[in-house]
N, C-alpha and C positions, 0 to 999 in steps of 0.2 A: 585472528580476530574471532572471539567467541560469539558468533552471530549466524543465525540461520534465517532465511527469508521465507515467510509464509505469504503467498501471493493470492489475493482474492481475484478470481477470474471466472466466476460462475454465473454472473448476472446476464439477463437477456438484452440489456442495452436498449430499452424501449424508446429512449430519447433519440436514438440513432436509427429508428425505423425509417425506411424499409430496408436499409443496408443490413441490419442485423437479422432480417429474415433469412439471410444466406450465410452470414458470418457470426461467429462468436465475437463480441465487440472488441476484445483484445487481439483478435486475429485479423481485424480489418487492416488491409494494406495501406501504408502511408507513403505519400510522395511518389516520385518516379521509381524509387527502388522497389516498391511493391512489398517490402518486408512488413510483417505484422508489428503492431505497437509493442506486443509482449516481447518480441525479440530485442527491441531497444532497451526495455526494462531489464531483461535478464543479462544482456551483454554489458550494460552499464554497471550493474551490481557486481558482476563477475570481475570487471575491471578493478573494483574496489575490494577484491579478495573475498567475496562471498561465494562459497562453493556449494553449499547445500540449500536446495530449494524445495518447498512443498507447495504445490499448486492446488488450491481449493477450487474444484471445478463442478459444473453442473450442465448448463445450457451449451449444447454443441461441444461437449467435452472431448469427443474424439478428434475434433479439428486440432485442439491443442496437443493431445497425445501423439497424433500422427506426425505433427510438424517437429515437436521438440524431443520426442522419445524420452530416453533416460537422461538427456542433457549432454551426452558424451561429445557430440560435435561442437558444443559450445564450451567445453572444458569444465563442466559442472555436473553435479548430480541432481536430478529432479525426481521427486516422489509425487504421487498424485493421491488426492483423497476426494472421492465423489461425494457431493453434499447428500445428506440423508434427511428426509422429511421429519424424522424423529428429533433432529437437531436443527431447528429453523433459525434463520437470521444470521447475522455475522458472528455473534457470540457462539451460537450453536455450531456453526461451521468450524470455528476454531477448536471447540471442545471435541468435535468429531475427529479431529486430527491430532489429539493430544499424544497418542502413542508414537507419533512420528517425530517428536521433539528430540533433537540431538545435541543441543547447546543450551547454555544457561541464559542466553538472551535471544529474543525473537524480533526480527524486523517484520512489521505488518505493513503490507504495501497493496493498496488498491490500484490495480493495474490498468485502469482507464486514465491514470495519471502518468504523464511523461515528465521527467525531471532529470536535471544534471546534478542533483544534490551530491555533496561530498559525504557519503555514508560513513567514511572513516572518522571524520570530524564529529558527526552526529553521535556515532557510537562512543567516541571518547568522552563527549559531553555527558552522555547517558551514564557511563561508568563512573565518572567523577561525581555526579550528583548523588549516587547511592540510592536513588528512588526506584520505585517499581516500574515507572513508565515515563517515557519522554515523547512528546508530540512536537513534530515540526509545525510551527504556526507561522502565518503570514499576515501582515496588516494590510488593510485596504481592500478587502474582498467581501462580497455579499454572496454567500453560497449556502447550500443546504447541507453540506457535509459536516458541520459542527462548528460552533463558535466558542472560543476560549477566552476566559477572563483571567488575568493574572495579577498578583500582588507584588510585593518586594522580592528581590532575588529570583525572579522568574517563577516563583511558586504559583502553580495554577490554583485558582480559588473556586472556579466553577466552569462547567461546560454545558452549553445548551445546543439545541439542534438547529434552530433557525433564527434569523433576525433580519430586519430591513436596514439595520445600521451597518456602517463600514468599520468593522473592528477586526480583532485577531481571528483568523479562520483556520480550522483544521485542514491541512493539505491532503490528508489521507495516507500519510507516511508517519509511522511511529515505531518505537522500540519498547518492548516490555521484557521484564524478567520472566523466565519460564514459570516461576512460582505463581504468577497471576492466573495460570490455568487452574490452579487449585481453587482460587476464589471464584472463577467462572463456574467450576463444577458445583461449588456450594450454592451459588445463586440459582443455578439450573435446577436444583432440587425443589425450589419454591416457585420459580418462573421458567417455563419451558421456552419462552420466546425472548432471547437476550440479544440486545443490540450493542455493538461495541461502543459507538459514540453516544448512544442514549442511556446506556446502563453501566457498562464496565468502566469507562473513563470517568464519568461523573462520580461513581462510587470510590474510585481511587483518588480523585481530586478531593473528595470529602475527608479522606484519610490523610491528606497532605502528601500523597505519594506520586504526584504527577508534576513534572517540570516541563517548561516550554523551551524548545530549541528555535532560535530566531535567525540563524545564519541566512544571509541573502543568497538564494539560488533561484534559477529559473524553474518554473513548473507550469504545466498546462493540463487542465481538466478537460479531456477530450470527450465531453458529455453532450455534444451537439454536432450536427452535420456541419455547421458553419465552422466550428473549431477544428473538426477533422480536416476540412478542406483548407484550413489556414496552414497546415503542416506541409511545407515544401522542402526540396532538397537543400536549399540555402539555409533554412532554419536548422535542419538536422545536422548539416556540416558544421555550422557555427556553435550549436549547443552540445554536440557530441564529437568534437574533433578527435578525441582519444579512440573513437570507434572508426575513424576514417583516416588512419595513418598520420594523425596529428595535424591534418590540413584544416585551415579555416578560409572561408571565402567572404 
């Protein structure tokens, strides 16, 4: 599978204060296992044959580096790129890691999201579409991560940042062709503060180069203490049986 994962894991996690005074948010232990959220993300993606990872890091970066190292004990390769203030926001963080691209397609994953999505199916849908970007969208959510409107044949017509309505929402998981980085570089020349959801995806949608992936899978935005506390061993066993010897309870 021609796919490399770029993991966004540099944020401070202010909504999870005071826990994130001590932990990088993706390193917060979950359930009785005490394993960090990021381990579930990486192991799940590795199960779907993604072997190359680039972690975009900043806040408490060494917690991630010390725990995961080069990825060898998880059977993968992990490179790291420390955020640079000269490349602000999510678009800048991506551009700052352009030299680490190894594949023709890039999985973008905001790692405060836990999900059992079948990445192989999403990748196949992306390849078959021939478009520059594929966004996994879910209906019935009211979130700040981005709202997607679509027309016929799942063609995305527009993307906005917030709404009070319950419509299609950006889950924070998407696939782009590596050539999108050239577009990011062009935009960066005129605007040094580029947001993935606010600038890059809307620009691609205006060009007719975004499609929506709508396969029903479980996902959880661990963006609050209440959501973090909702994760228990039973949930993890049932949502990730392939990481627990195939067991379900």
